[in-house]
FIKOLNU-267714 format. One record per residue (C-alpha): residue number from 0; residue in three letters; chain; x, y, z. Coordinates in pm, whole numbers, plus 50000, padded with zeros to 5 digits. Layout:
% residues N
i|aa|ch|east|north|up
NUM|ALA|A|X|Y|Z
...
//
This chain:
% residues 78
i|aa|ch|east|north|up
0|MET|A|04135|64014|33846
1|SER|A|03974|64144|33529
2|SER|A|04313|64229|33378
3|GLN|A|04414|63864|33423
4|VAL|A|04095|63743|33254
5|ASP|A|04116|63995|32968
6|ARG|A|04485|63937|32900
7|TYR|A|04428|63796|32553
8|VAL|A|04170|64047|32433
9|ALA|A|04423|64261|32247
10|ALA|A|04697|63998|32211
11|SER|A|04793|63876|31870
12|PRO|A|04740|63514|31763
13|ALA|A|05118|63477|31748
14|GLN|A|05146|63572|32116
15|ARG|A|04877|63321|32208
16|LYS|A|05054|63048|32009
17|ALA|A|05380|63124|32187
18|ASP|A|05206|63111|32525
19|VAL|A|05039|62778|32441
20|ARG|A|05377|62633|32344
21|LYS|A|05537|62762|32663
22|TYR|A|05263|62639|32898
23|SER|A|05229|62304|32718
24|ALA|A|05601|62239|32751
25|ARG|A|05595|62333|33118
26|SER|A|05292|62112|33177
27|ALA|A|05467|61815|33014
28|THR|A|05777|61879|33224
29|PHE|A|05569|61890|33541
30|ALA|A|05399|61564|33441
31|GLY|A|05733|61387|33396
32|VAL|A|05879|61520|33718
33|GLY|A|05554|61442|33899
34|ILE|A|05567|61078|33793
35|ILE|A|05927|61050|33909
36|ALA|A|05837|61216|34241
37|LEU|A|05543|60978|34290
38|ILE|A|05765|60675|34229
39|THR|A|06027|60815|34465
40|SER|A|05767|60880|34733
41|ALA|A|05636|60525|34697
42|VAL|A|05985|60379|34735
43|ALA|A|06114|60614|35005
44|SER|A|05785|60656|35195
45|SER|A|05890|61011|35265
46|THR|A|05642|61284|35352
47|PHE|A|05863|61536|35175
48|PHE|A|05833|61360|34838
49|ILE|A|05457|61317|34882
50|ILE|A|05415|61691|34940
51|VAL|A|05650|61775|34652
52|SER|A|05462|61544|34416
53|MET|A|05130|61703|34517
54|LEU|A|05271|62051|34449
55|ILE|A|05401|61937|34112
56|VAL|A|05059|61799|34018
57|VAL|A|04897|62130|34114
58|ALA|A|05151|62327|33909
59|GLY|A|05096|62104|33606
60|ALA|A|04719|62136|33638
61|TRP|A|04751|62514|33660
62|ASP|A|04954|62527|33338
63|GLY|A|04699|62297|33174
64|TYR|A|04424|62536|33282
65|LYS|A|04616|62828|33129
66|VAL|A|04646|62641|32798
67|MET|A|04276|62557|32801
68|ARG|A|04185|62920|32873
69|ILE|A|04401|63043|32585
70|LEU|A|04259|62785|32344
71|LYS|A|03900|62875|32432
72|HIS|A|03962|63244|32363
73|GLU|A|03749|63374|32076
74|ASP|A|03857|63673|31874
75|THR|A|03591|63933|31811
76|TRP|A|03684|64117|31497
77|THR|A|03505|64446|31448
//
């Protein structure tokens, strides 16, 4: 668990920027697909699409959390 939290301690700012770009793009993709899945579930009234849309929302929120965690990282220069 601590290795996951301390992932960005020694990482360069360029690596963090690349990760923010990657996770932001994935989060935007999940948001678009989630909206389409919600509309489809409303039209089709299918349990499958409701579950899929909920999973997509969770995945998008997780990527948003990763971006927030990277952005709140503070470098400690010694």
